[in-house]
LOSEPA-42029 format. One line per field, with one value per residue (C-alpha): chain; residue number from 0; x, y, z. Coordinates in Angstrom, 3 decimals, decimal comma. Each point is the difference from the previous one (the first is absolute). Last residue first. Example, Ala and Ser with C-alpha at 12.3 -4.5 7.8 and 13.67 -1.06 7.14 Angstrom:
unit <- (A / A)
pos <- (1 / 0)
u <- (13,670 / -1,370)
v <- (-1,060 / -3,440)
w <- (7,140 / 0,660)
END
This chain:
unit <- (A / A / A / A / A / A / A / A / A / A / A / A / A / A / A / A / A / A / A / A / A / A / A / A / A / A / A / A / A / A / A / A / A / A / A / A / A / A / A / A / A / A / A / A / A / A / A / A / A / A / A / A / A / A / A / A / A / A / A / A / A / A / A / A / A / A / A / A / A / A / A / A / A / A / A / A / A / A / A / A / A / A / A / A / A / A / A / A / A / A / A / A / A / A / A / A / A / A / A / A / A / A / A / A / A / A / A / A / A / A / A / A / A / A / A / A / A / A / A / A / A / A / A / A / A / A / A / A / A / A / A / A / A / A / A / A / A / A / A / A / A / A / A / A / A / A / A / A / A / A / A / A / A / A / A / A / A / A / A / A / A / A / A / A / A / A / A / A / A / A / A / A / A / A / A / A / A / A / A / A / A / A / A / A / A / A / A / A / A / A / A / A / A / A / A / A / A / A / A / A / A / A / A / A / A / A / A / A / A / A / A / A / A / A / A / A / A / A / A / A / A / A / A / A / A / A / A / A / A / A / A / A / A / A / A / A / A / A / A / A / A / A / A / A / A / A / A / A / A / A / A / A / A / A / A / A / A / A / A / A / A / A / A / A / A / A / A / A / A / A / A / A / A / A / A / A / A / A / A / A / A / A / A / A / A / A / A / A / A / A / A / A / A / A / A / A / A / A / A / A / A / A / A / A / A / A / A / A / A / A / A / A / A / A / A / A / A / A / A / A / A / A / A / A / A / A / A / A / A / A / A / A / A / A / A / A / A / A / A / A / A / A / A / A / A / A / A / A / A / A / A / A / A / A / A / A / A / A / A / A / A / A / A / A / A / A / A / A / A / A / A / A / A / A / A / A / A / A / A / A / A / A / A / A / A / A / A / A / A / A / A / A / A / A / A / A / A / A / A / A / A / A)
pos <- (401 / 400 / 399 / 398 / 397 / 396 / 395 / 394 / 393 / 392 / 391 / 390 / 389 / 388 / 387 / 386 / 385 / 384 / 383 / 382 / 381 / 380 / 379 / 378 / 377 / 376 / 375 / 374 / 373 / 372 / 371 / 370 / 369 / 368 / 367 / 366 / 365 / 364 / 363 / 362 / 361 / 360 / 359 / 358 / 357 / 356 / 355 / 354 / 353 / 352 / 351 / 350 / 349 / 348 / 347 / 346 / 345 / 344 / 343 / 342 / 341 / 340 / 339 / 338 / 337 / 336 / 335 / 334 / 333 / 332 / 331 / 330 / 329 / 328 / 327 / 326 / 325 / 324 / 323 / 322 / 321 / 320 / 319 / 318 / 317 / 316 / 315 / 314 / 313 / 312 / 311 / 310 / 309 / 308 / 307 / 306 / 305 / 304 / 303 / 302 / 301 / 300 / 299 / 298 / 297 / 296 / 295 / 294 / 293 / 292 / 291 / 290 / 289 / 288 / 287 / 286 / 285 / 284 / 283 / 282 / 281 / 280 / 279 / 278 / 277 / 276 / 275 / 274 / 273 / 272 / 271 / 270 / 269 / 268 / 267 / 266 / 265 / 264 / 263 / 262 / 261 / 260 / 259 / 258 / 257 / 256 / 255 / 254 / 253 / 252 / 251 / 250 / 249 / 248 / 247 / 246 / 245 / 244 / 243 / 242 / 241 / 240 / 239 / 238 / 237 / 236 / 235 / 234 / 233 / 232 / 231 / 230 / 229 / 228 / 227 / 226 / 225 / 224 / 223 / 222 / 221 / 220 / 219 / 218 / 217 / 216 / 215 / 214 / 213 / 212 / 211 / 210 / 209 / 208 / 207 / 206 / 205 / 204 / 203 / 202 / 201 / 200 / 199 / 198 / 197 / 196 / 195 / 194 / 193 / 192 / 191 / 190 / 189 / 188 / 187 / 186 / 185 / 184 / 183 / 182 / 181 / 180 / 179 / 178 / 177 / 176 / 175 / 174 / 173 / 172 / 171 / 170 / 169 / 168 / 167 / 166 / 165 / 164 / 163 / 162 / 161 / 160 / 159 / 158 / 157 / 156 / 155 / 154 / 153 / 152 / 151 / 150 / 149 / 148 / 147 / 146 / 145 / 144 / 143 / 142 / 141 / 140 / 139 / 138 / 137 / 136 / 135 / 134 / 133 / 132 / 131 / 130 / 129 / 128 / 127 / 126 / 125 / 124 / 123 / 122 / 121 / 120 / 119 / 118 / 117 / 116 / 115 / 114 / 113 / 112 / 111 / 110 / 109 / 108 / 107 / 106 / 105 / 104 / 103 / 102 / 101 / 100 / 99 / 98 / 97 / 96 / 95 / 94 / 93 / 92 / 91 / 90 / 89 / 88 / 87 / 86 / 85 / 84 / 83 / 82 / 81 / 80 / 79 / 78 / 77 / 76 / 75 / 74 / 73 / 72 / 71 / 70 / 69 / 68 / 67 / 66 / 65 / 64 / 63 / 62 / 61 / 60 / 59 / 58 / 57 / 56 / 55 / 54 / 53 / 52 / 51 / 50 / 49 / 48 / 47 / 46 / 45 / 44 / 43 / 42 / 41 / 40 / 39 / 38 / 37 / 36 / 35 / 34 / 33 / 32 / 31 / 30 / 29 / 28 / 27 / 26 / 25 / 24 / 23 / 22 / 21 / 20 / 19 / 18 / 17 / 16 / 15 / 14 / 13 / 12 / 11 / 10 / 9 / 8 / 7 / 6 / 5 / 4 / 3 / 2 / 1 / 0)
u <- (33,542 / -0,752 / -3,152 / -2,348 / -2,765 / -3,219 / -0,674 / -3,390 / -2,506 / -2,607 / 2,454 / 3,720 / 2,850 / 2,863 / 2,625 / 3,146 / 2,363 / 2,300 / -0,087 / -0,276 / 1,118 / -0,904 / 3,361 / 0,783 / -2,850 / 2,068 / -2,423 / -3,564 / -1,594 / -3,055 / -2,164 / -0,784 / -1,059 / -2,005 / 0,968 / -2,344 / 0,350 / 0,688 / -0,137 / 2,096 / -0,691 / 1,978 / -1,821 / 0,194 / -3,487 / 0,854 / 3,646 / 0,815 / 1,769 / -0,141 / -0,915 / 0,433 / -1,737 / 0,675 / 3,199 / 1,367 / 2,147 / -2,205 / -1,233 / -1,211 / 2,105 / -0,660 / 1,079 / 0,439 / -0,132 / 0,908 / -0,063 / -2,912 / -1,869 / -3,487 / -1,985 / -3,464 / -2,500 / -3,468 / -1,012 / -2,964 / 0,161 / 0,609 / -2,988 / -0,909 / -0,903 / 1,280 / -0,546 / 2,651 / -0,323 / 2,264 / 3,400 / 2,725 / 2,031 / -1,918 / -3,265 / -0,089 / -2,608 / 0,300 / -1,916 / 0,779 / 0,651 / 0,663 / 2,961 / 1,509 / -2,804 / -1,809 / -2,276 / 2,656 / -0,515 / -3,537 / -3,165 / -2,965 / -2,603 / -0,691 / 2,050 / 3,082 / 0,138 / 2,879 / 0,124 / 3,478 / -0,058 / 3,670 / 0,919 / 1,775 / 3,411 / 0,316 / 2,680 / -0,259 / 1,085 / 0,304 / -1,650 / -1,567 / -3,431 / 1,084 / 1,486 / -0,994 / 1,929 / -1,839 / 1,033 / -0,767 / 2,743 / -1,268 / -2,898 / -0,195 / 2,176 / 0,058 / -3,370 / -1,258 / -0,410 / -1,905 / 1,176 / -2,673 / -0,207 / -0,825 / -3,031 / -2,173 / 1,946 / -3,201 / -3,260 / -2,186 / 0,921 / -0,169 / -3,749 / -0,593 / 2,021 / -1,867 / -3,428 / 0,959 / 1,460 / -3,163 / -2,081 / 2,194 / -0,173 / -3,788 / -1,945 / -3,275 / -3,037 / -1,395 / 0,761 / -1,521 / 0,891 / -2,773 / -0,146 / -0,918 / 3,544 / 1,441 / 1,440 / 3,579 / 2,861 / 3,381 / -0,361 / 0,770 / -3,482 / -1,646 / 1,917 / -0,771 / -3,747 / 0,020 / 1,721 / -2,370 / -3,076 / 1,225 / -1,612 / -3,318 / -0,041 / 0,088 / -3,087 / -1,821 / 2,465 / -1,471 / -0,797 / 3,363 / 0,007 / 1,722 / -1,075 / 2,907 / -0,941 / 2,816 / 2,562 / 1,797 / 0,289 / 1,840 / 2,452 / 0,756 / 0,494 / 2,374 / 3,066 / 0,542 / -0,393 / -3,322 / -1,252 / 1,213 / -1,953 / -3,176 / 0,023 / 0,602 / -2,911 / -2,346 / 0,922 / -0,357 / 2,835 / -1,130 / -0,041 / 2,771 / 1,986 / -3,005 / 2,162 / -2,589 / -1,063 / 0,217 / -1,502 / 3,215 / 0,091 / 2,987 / 2,797 / 1,027 / 3,761 / 0,488 / -2,840 / 1,543 / 3,322 / -1,604 / -1,922 / 3,225 / 1,832 / -2,657 / 0,122 / 2,430 / -2,355 / -2,722 / -2,334 / 0,613 / 1,233 / -2,737 / -2,679 / 1,356 / -0,180 / -3,740 / -1,189 / 2,686 / 2,370 / 3,245 / 2,937 / 2,887 / 2,795 / 0,205 / 0,408 / 3,107 / 1,426 / -0,041 / -2,153 / -2,293 / 2,959 / 1,749 / -3,223 / -0,769 / 0,496 / -3,580 / -0,623 / 1,092 / -2,647 / -2,649 / 0,891 / -0,182 / -3,376 / -1,375 / 1,105 / -1,501 / -3,280 / -0,411 / 0,245 / -2,599 / 1,532 / -0,337 / 3,718 / 1,142 / 3,711 / 1,375 / 3,549 / -0,785 / 1,552 / -2,576 / 0,088 / 1,339 / -1,009 / 2,566 / 3,113 / 0,840 / -0,037 / -3,333 / -1,436 / 0,961 / -1,207 / -3,441 / -0,603 / 1,141 / -2,287 / -3,132 / -1,899 / 1,556 / -1,371 / -1,836 / 2,623 / 3,106 / -1,463 / 1,628 / -0,162 / 3,674 / 1,302 / 3,217 / 1,146 / 1,318 / 2,085 / 1,389 / 1,962 / -0,632 / -1,636 / 1,995 / -0,138 / -2,308 / -2,620 / 2,085 / 0,039 / -3,742 / 0,196 / 1,080 / -3,206 / -2,071 / 1,781 / -0,766 / -3,630 / -0,313 / 1,637 / -2,873 / -2,120 / -2,678 / 0,718 / 2,454 / 3,198 / -1,532 / 1,399 / 2,948 / 1,279 / -0,431 / 3,282 / -0,469 / -3,524 / 0,600 / 3,116 / 3,356 / 2,130 / 3,518 / 0,119 / 3,208 / 0,547 / -3,688 / -0,028 / -2,997 / -2,167 / 0,132 / -3,222 / 0,995 / -2,030 / 1,640 / -1,032 / -1,216)
v <- (57,748 / -2,056 / 1,226 / -2,606 / 0,907 / -1,518 / -2,562 / -1,682 / -0,226 / 2,082 / 2,854 / 0,556 / 1,373 / -1,797 / 1,646 / -1,941 / -0,860 / -2,898 / -2,899 / -2,783 / 1,018 / 2,575 / 1,754 / -1,075 / 2,253 / 3,105 / 2,884 / 0,601 / -3,162 / 0,455 / -3,147 / -1,103 / -3,532 / 1,399 / -1,545 / -1,976 / 1,008 / -2,006 / 1,582 / -1,269 / 1,227 / 1,774 / 1,215 / 3,480 / 0,942 / -1,153 / -0,277 / -1,098 / -3,030 / -0,192 / -2,787 / 0,402 / -1,907 / -0,634 / 1,864 / -0,876 / -2,995 / -1,045 / -3,068 / 2,258 / 1,322 / -0,085 / 2,492 / -0,349 / 1,940 / 3,390 / 2,712 / 2,374 / 2,965 / -0,276 / 2,216 / -0,905 / 0,937 / -1,527 / 0,997 / -2,346 / -3,334 / -2,724 / -1,612 / -3,609 / -2,585 / 2,034 / -2,366 / -0,141 / -1,846 / -0,434 / 0,009 / -1,204 / -3,208 / -1,640 / 0,621 / 1,281 / 0,389 / 2,383 / 0,277 / 3,274 / 1,668 / 3,689 / 1,314 / 1,992 / 1,262 / -1,201 / 2,654 / 0,877 / -3,422 / 1,084 / -1,317 / -2,240 / -0,073 / -2,021 / 2,166 / -0,548 / -2,490 / 0,258 / -1,566 / -0,099 / 0,941 / 1,040 / -3,152 / 0,969 / -1,433 / -1,681 / 0,413 / -2,363 / 0,799 / -2,430 / 0,834 / -3,485 / 1,599 / 1,396 / 3,447 / 1,053 / 2,113 / 1,410 / 0,620 / 2,214 / 2,529 / 0,734 / -1,250 / 1,703 / -1,831 / -3,091 / -1,262 / -2,606 / -3,665 / -2,752 / -1,770 / -2,142 / -3,504 / -1,574 / 2,349 / -2,595 / -3,110 / -2,017 / 1,404 / 2,350 / 3,339 / -1,690 / -0,514 / 3,744 / 0,593 / -2,668 / 1,352 / 3,580 / -1,132 / -2,010 / 3,138 / 1,948 / -2,793 / -0,006 / -2,769 / -1,217 / 0,276 / -3,371 / 0,306 / 3,498 / 0,469 / 2,414 / 2,304 / 3,181 / 1,251 / -3,048 / -3,093 / -0,575 / -2,183 / -1,185 / 1,285 / -3,367 / -0,247 / 1,025 / -2,653 / -2,589 / 0,693 / -0,012 / -3,389 / -1,323 / 0,969 / -1,902 / -3,372 / 1,668 / 1,732 / 3,821 / 1,585 / -0,298 / 2,494 / 2,761 / 2,371 / -0,809 / -1,081 / -3,357 / -2,672 / -2,418 / -3,636 / -0,488 / 1,189 / -3,329 / -0,321 / 3,334 / -1,037 / -3,187 / 2,010 / 2,498 / -0,866 / 3,689 / -0,861 / -1,653 / 3,252 / 1,686 / -2,291 / 0,230 / 3,795 / -0,116 / -2,416 / 2,037 / 3,318 / -1,248 / -1,119 / 0,400 / -3,314 / -0,368 / -2,623 / -2,238 / -2,495 / -2,767 / -2,975 / 1,830 / -2,364 / -0,303 / 3,799 / 1,715 / 1,951 / -3,179 / 0,504 / -2,833 / 1,394 / 3,467 / -1,587 / -1,799 / 3,130 / 2,015 / -2,663 / 0,049 / 3,814 / 0,340 / -2,135 / 2,674 / -0,362 / -3,522 / -1,607 / 1,727 / -1,093 / -3,556 / 0,003 / 0,779 / -3,201 / 0,305 / -2,936 / 1,857 / -1,750 / 1,880 / 0,976 / 3,570 / -1,272 / -2,022 / 2,614 / 2,568 / 3,112 / -0,811 / -0,933 / 3,296 / 1,911 / -1,579 / 2,964 / -0,047 / 3,309 / -1,671 / -2,707 / 2,616 / 2,134 / -3,002 / -1,016 / 3,532 / 0,166 / -3,432 / 1,004 / 3,072 / 3,619 / 2,618 / 3,241 / 2,964 / 0,244 / -0,169 / -0,022 / 1,865 / 0,243 / -1,473 / -3,326 / -0,514 / 0,311 / -1,827 / -2,345 / -2,051 / 1,767 / 1,320 / 3,636 / -0,681 / -1,300 / 3,194 / 2,177 / -1,594 / -0,067 / 3,619 / 1,213 / -1,911 / 2,503 / 2,954 / -1,218 / 3,207 / 2,267 / -1,717 / -0,754 / -3,204 / 0,051 / 0,816 / -2,653 / 0,737 / -3,120 / -1,919 / -3,138 / -2,380 / -3,226 / -2,005 / -3,280 / -3,107 / -2,778 / -2,980 / 1,869 / -0,125 / -3,784 / -0,125 / 0,866 / 3,008 / -0,212 / 0,314 / 3,168 / 1,662 / -1,088 / 1,591 / 3,289 / 2,166 / -1,764 / 2,693 / 1,904 / 2,267 / -1,078 / -3,181 / -2,534 / 2,235 / -0,287 / -3,733 / -1,176 / 2,271 / 1,420 / 1,309 / 1,837 / -1,051 / 0,807 / -1,174 / -3,788 / -0,486 / 3,450 / 0,549 / -3,031 / -2,280 / -0,435 / -3,542 / -1,950 / -3,063 / -2,699 / -3,401 / -1,983 / -3,447)
w <- (25,287 / -3,138 / -1,709 / -1,486 / -2,462 / -1,357 / 2,753 / -0,575 / 2,859 / -1,820 / -0,260 / 0,318 / 2,059 / 1,727 / 2,225 / 0,766 / 2,871 / -0,893 / 2,493 / -2,579 / -3,450 / -2,616 / 0,061 / -3,580 / -1,155 / 0,839 / 0,326 / -1,120 / -1,391 / -2,218 / -0,279 / -3,550 / 0,953 / 2,908 / 3,328 / 2,226 / 3,639 / 3,172 / 3,460 / 2,907 / 3,525 / 2,679 / 3,119 / 1,510 / -1,116 / -3,536 / -1,020 / -3,533 / -1,406 / -3,782 / -2,390 / -3,747 / -2,760 / -3,699 / -0,732 / -3,418 / -0,908 / -2,918 / 1,898 / 2,813 / 2,858 / 3,736 / 2,679 / 3,758 / 3,286 / -1,401 / 2,634 / 0,261 / -1,450 / -1,505 / -2,380 / -1,257 / -2,706 / -0,264 / -3,506 / -0,416 / 1,812 / -2,546 / -1,613 / 0,618 / -2,646 / -2,942 / -2,925 / -2,683 / -3,308 / -3,034 / 1,723 / -2,352 / 0,104 / -2,854 / 1,859 / 3,560 / 2,702 / 2,935 / 3,274 / 1,752 / 3,334 / -0,610 / 2,017 / -2,848 / -2,200 / -3,100 / -1,551 / -2,581 / -1,563 / -0,921 / 1,601 / -0,822 / 2,746 / 3,139 / 2,360 / -2,188 / -2,822 / -2,461 / -3,466 / -1,571 / -3,675 / -0,262 / 1,969 / 3,190 / 0,892 / 3,390 / 2,660 / 2,973 / 3,528 / 2,897 / 3,328 / 0,326 / -0,510 / -3,357 / -0,622 / -3,483 / -2,488 / -2,994 / -3,594 / -2,994 / 0,678 / 3,517 / 2,092 / 3,449 / 2,471 / 2,192 / -1,190 / 2,448 / -0,843 / -1,746 / -3,140 / -1,614 / -1,410 / 3,370 / 0,080 / 1,717 / 0,914 / 0,503 / -1,487 / 2,049 / -1,563 / -3,410 / 0,447 / 0,365 / -3,162 / -1,930 / 0,949 / -0,892 / -3,325 / -0,641 / 0,391 / -2,425 / -2,582 / 0,239 / 1,700 / -1,510 / 2,318 / 1,027 / 3,709 / 0,305 / 3,686 / 0,958 / 3,028 / -1,956 / 0,535 / -1,716 / 1,652 / 1,042 / -1,178 / 1,179 / 3,566 / 1,578 / 1,574 / -3,281 / -1,935 / 2,681 / -0,167 / -3,820 / -0,042 / 2,665 / -2,025 / -3,065 / 0,686 / 0,784 / -3,395 / 0,183 / -1,594 / 3,329 / 1,474 / -2,198 / 2,854 / 1,570 / 3,641 / -0,482 / 2,486 / 0,396 / -0,582 / -2,526 / 2,554 / 0,501 / -3,776 / -0,118 / 2,703 / -1,916 / -3,203 / 1,581 / -2,076 / -0,870 / -3,687 / 0,897 / 1,500 / -3,183 / -2,318 / 2,091 / -0,197 / -3,757 / -0,520 / 2,208 / -1,611 / -3,595 / -2,272 / -3,603 / -1,887 / -2,565 / 1,938 / 0,723 / 1,893 / -0,196 / 2,113 / 3,326 / 2,613 / 2,030 / 0,221 / -1,584 / 1,715 / 1,798 / -0,344 / -2,478 / -2,121 / -0,063 / -0,962 / -2,958 / -1,011 / 0,051 / -1,993 / -2,724 / -0,201 / -2,937 / -2,125 / 0,340 / -2,991 / -1,268 / 3,187 / 2,030 / -2,474 / 0,076 / 3,797 / -0,264 / 1,655 / 2,672 / 0,335 / -0,632 / -1,672 / 1,599 / -2,420 / 1,274 / 3,562 / -0,845 / -2,362 / 2,812 / -0,374 / 2,927 / 2,216 / -0,688 / 0,595 / 3,360 / 2,343 / 1,306 / -1,772 / -3,216 / 0,410 / 0,810 / -3,034 / -2,327 / 1,424 / -0,415 / -3,631 / -0,670 / 1,644 / -2,180 / 1,162 / -0,789 / -1,243 / 2,335 / 0,815 / -3,637 / 0,934 / -3,008 / -1,351 / -3,440 / 0,992 / 2,729 / 3,750 / 3,008 / 2,777 / 1,857 / -1,278 / 3,453 / -1,165 / -1,718 / 3,264 / 1,864 / -2,865 / -0,158 / 3,760 / 0,374 / -2,774 / 1,031 / 2,182 / -1,856 / -3,333 / -0,956 / 1,507 / -1,354 / -3,420 / -1,243 / -3,810 / -0,627 / 2,380 / 1,876 / 1,847 / -2,979 / 0,064 / -2,562 / -0,045 / -3,128 / 0,868 / 0,838 / -2,565 / 0,379 / -1,997 / -3,145 / 0,161 / -0,599 / -3,655 / -2,012 / -1,947 / 3,172 / 1,005 / -3,317 / 0,216 / 3,449 / -0,961 / 1,085 / 2,580 / -0,078 / 3,193 / -1,776 / 1,703 / 1,400 / -2,456 / -0,783 / 3,537 / -0,189 / 1,465 / 2,993 / 0,217 / 3,487 / -1,118 / 1,347 / 3,018 / 0,695 / 0,246 / 1,974 / 1,442 / 0,704 / 2,267 / -0,498 / 3,098 / 1,319 / 0,336 / -2,010 / -1,653 / -0,413 / -3,026 / 0,845)
END
């Protein structure tokens, strides 16, 4: 039996790819463009890895109109789980098909490499419409096989129905299954749902909706309806996927998390990670920055900001400010050097000084700006030397040797 794995795929090994992967052309215009061309080239083509692409700036994504979904869409796009089309659009209002949703769920689970392996791609599926899948979406055979191995189908599912629009109930059930909460869902099948249209939800699916609501994956509408049969748009699925990802193992294992050590300069940022090591990262010219829930410019990033960063081909494509630095809090301290640390580039990273407070000595550690100004003989920066440090937001901007 094939072994399913729950590991998240490292961005360095797989990079990030578009949701449509090996069939980018098949979904580029929503009409399976290029299908005949792919079929002529034969099945072997679909065993090859897809071209690596990423786009986080979609020309049809109105920031104000799609504010509720913007962050979900961009975050998933930066991970390569759910992306747009070759023409640079995302088509947020377009209804999503079951095969697209299945592919996204499998990738969200970190199983893309397995789904695109030759072994999975050669699976002889037992679904009644397996021939339709092989004819129309041959690149997705491995994804369906992996989805089946990971219980993303019901035991009574006789068909894949790849072209069928994914409705709210089906998508909700799929993501609860992706979280491996099927047993919990079955145990809640007698839950009384308070939606006005609760009777439209089959008895065997009540538990899945109950779990999804409990986990914060989905909510009802303002008029207290759930609308189980309503088709899901691409924007809505992005929100569902992103909420699900928060509860999957090794969440954000692909990301770099840290605090900005200085304002961005020359198209790069320097982060101090939780282990106090520094990492320098180049910015992609089209980097997408989220600050306070809206898109921001690079100039909005400030030293001391805590951020989540995602990279593609060694360049930062996405930055989310998770905690803003204190605004313009300047400081001046005088004391003797206790210790200094250098980063990998041999520059000052942190400096600890001993100062006297109410007659007692105490050590204070400061992060040091990469472009710190040193007044005096820098060779004297050693233990016991009296110095004055100045800066803001906890970052030392200048050091004067006394």
